[in-house]
TORNUDO-272504 format. One record per atom (N, C-alpha, C, O): x, y, z. Coordinates in steps of 0.001 Angstrom, whole numbers, plus 524288, in hexadecimal, padded with zeros to 5 digits. Example, Ala and Ser with C-alpha at 12.3 -4.5 7.8 and 13.67 -1.06 7.14 Angstrom:
<doros>
833867E9C681E78/8300C7EE6C81E78/833907F31C81E78/8379C7F30982111/832327F73681BA8/835667FBDC81BE4/832648001E81EBE/834618047281F67/
</doros>
This chain:
<doros>
58ECB42908F3652/590F042E34F3712/5916A42F32F3CF5/58DD542DFFF3FEF/595C94315BF3E96/59684432D6F440F/5945E43855F44C7/5958A43BDEF41BD/59130438FFF48DE/58EC843E11F49F9/5908A44015F4F44/591F243D0FF52BB/590714452FF4FD6/5918E4479AF54DA/58CB344711F583F/5886E4489CF56AB/58D5D444E3F5CE4/5891744459F60A3/58B2044669F65D7/58E4A443DEF686A/5894E44B04F675E/58B5C44D86F6C0C/5912644E93F6B52/592C2450D5F6764/5944D44CEDF6F25/599F444D91F6EBF/59C91448DFF6C32/5A152448CEF6B7D/59971444EBF6ACF/59BA044024F6894/59A3E43F87F62DD/598A74433BF603E/59AE443AC6F6103/599A743967F5BA2/5966D43470F5BC9/597014314AF5F60/59313433B2F57FE/58FBC42F17F5807/58E3342D56F529C/58ECB4302BF4EC6/58C3742898F5268/58A3C42641F4D9F/5847942514F4E80/5831442297F525E/58124426D6F4AFA/57B8D425D3F4B79/57A3842085F4921/57C2B41F1AF44F8/576E641DA3F4BD3/574F6418A4F49D9/56F434195AF4855/56C3B41BBDF4B35/56DD541748F43D6/5686D417DAF4217/564C1414BEF459C/56657410EDF4811/55FEB41664F45D1/55BF8413B1F48F3/55B5340E12F470D/55AB440A82F4A38/55B7840D3FF41E3/55AC1407F1F3FD4/55F4140464F4185/55E5F3FFD0F42B5/564104066DF41A7/5687C40349F4372/567DF401F4F493E/568D33FD85F4AD7/5664B405C8F4C58/56569404CFF51EB/5611A400CAF52B7/5617C3FD7FF5632/55CFF40105F4F86/558C63FD2EF4FEA/55AC43F7B6F4EBB/559553F3FCF5168/55E093F732F4AC6/560423F219F495D/563703EFEBF4DEE/563453EB3CF4EFF/5665C3F35AF50A3/569A13F1ADF5506/5668D3F132F5A14/5688B3EF1EF5DEE/561AC3F31CF5A1D/55E8D3F2FBF5EDE/5603F3F70BF62D8/55F7C3F64BF6788/5628B3FB59F610A/564793FF70F647E/560D94042CF6455/55E0C40501F6083/560F140747F688D/55D9C40BE3F68E2/560A641055F6B61/5653140FB7F6CD4/55E1A414CFF6BDE/5607341976F6E3F/5628241816F73B3/55FEA41550F76A6/5671C41A02F7501/569AF41950F7A10/56BFE413E1F7AE4/56E4A412EEF7F02/56B7C4103EF7725/56E1740B31F779D/573F440C02F7704/575A840FCBF7497/577074087AF7939/57CB840912F7952/57F6A4052FF75B3/57D75400E9F74AF/583F5406CEF73CB/5874340396F7071/58CB940357F72BD/58E8840714F7529/58F533FEFAF71FB/594E93FE99F72FB/5978C3FFD4F6DCA/595C03FE18F69AE/59BC4402CBF6DF4/59E9040441F692E/5A3AD40132F68F9/5A6E740193F6C85/5A4643FE2FF64D3/5A92E3FB23F6406/5ABD23FCF7F5F05/5A9503FF18F5B84/5B0E33FC1AF5EC2/5B3DD3FD0CF5A06/5B63B3F7D5F585F/5B97B3F5A1F5B26/5B4963F5DFF53D3/5B6613F0CBF51EA/5B89C3F168F4C6A/5B5CB3F2ACF48BA/5BDAB3F07FF4BEF/5C0463F0DFF46DB/5BF253F604F4415/5BE203F61AF3F62/5BF553FA52F4709/5BE7A3FF7AF44CC/5B8CB400E1F43E1/5B7A6404ECF4189/5B5283FD8CF45B8/5AF913FE9BF450D/5AD1C3FFBEF4A54/5AE523FD35F4E3B/5A9A940392F4A64/5A6BD404ECF4F11/5A20F40148F4F65/59F00400E4F4BB5/5A1803FE96F53DC/59D443FAD3F5486/59A0C3FC84F593D/59C273FD25F5D84/594E93FD44F5877/591563FE89F5CB7/58E7C3F999F5E51/58BF63F717F5B15/58EDF3F82FF6350/58C633F372F6543/5883F3F50DF6935/5898C3F769F6D30/5833F3F3D4F6834/57F243F53DF6BE3/580223F2B8F7134/581973EE26F7188/57F543F5BDF7556/57FB33F3B6F7AAE/57A253F29BF7C7D/576FA3F62EF7D0E/579063EDC0F7D5E/573C83EC21F7F09/573603EC96F84EE/576FA3EB11F87BB/56F033EEACF86DA/56E1A3EEF4F8C83/570C63F37EF8F30/571743F360F93F2/572523F784F8C46/574AF3FC2BF8E9C/57A653FB68F8FD2/57CB83F76AF8E7C/57CAF3FF5FF926B/5824C3FF27F9394/583413FE31F9945/587C13FDE4F9AF0/
</doros>
């Protein structure tokens, strides 16, 4: 579900999914669009 976050929109990720990916609060993702699918790619080591 897309939610309103401030002036933008966002998708919430569950804590268990973040744990599986090894991601935490304030970690960054690259956003790609592949064949009509939104793909979030974790950025390791900051931006």
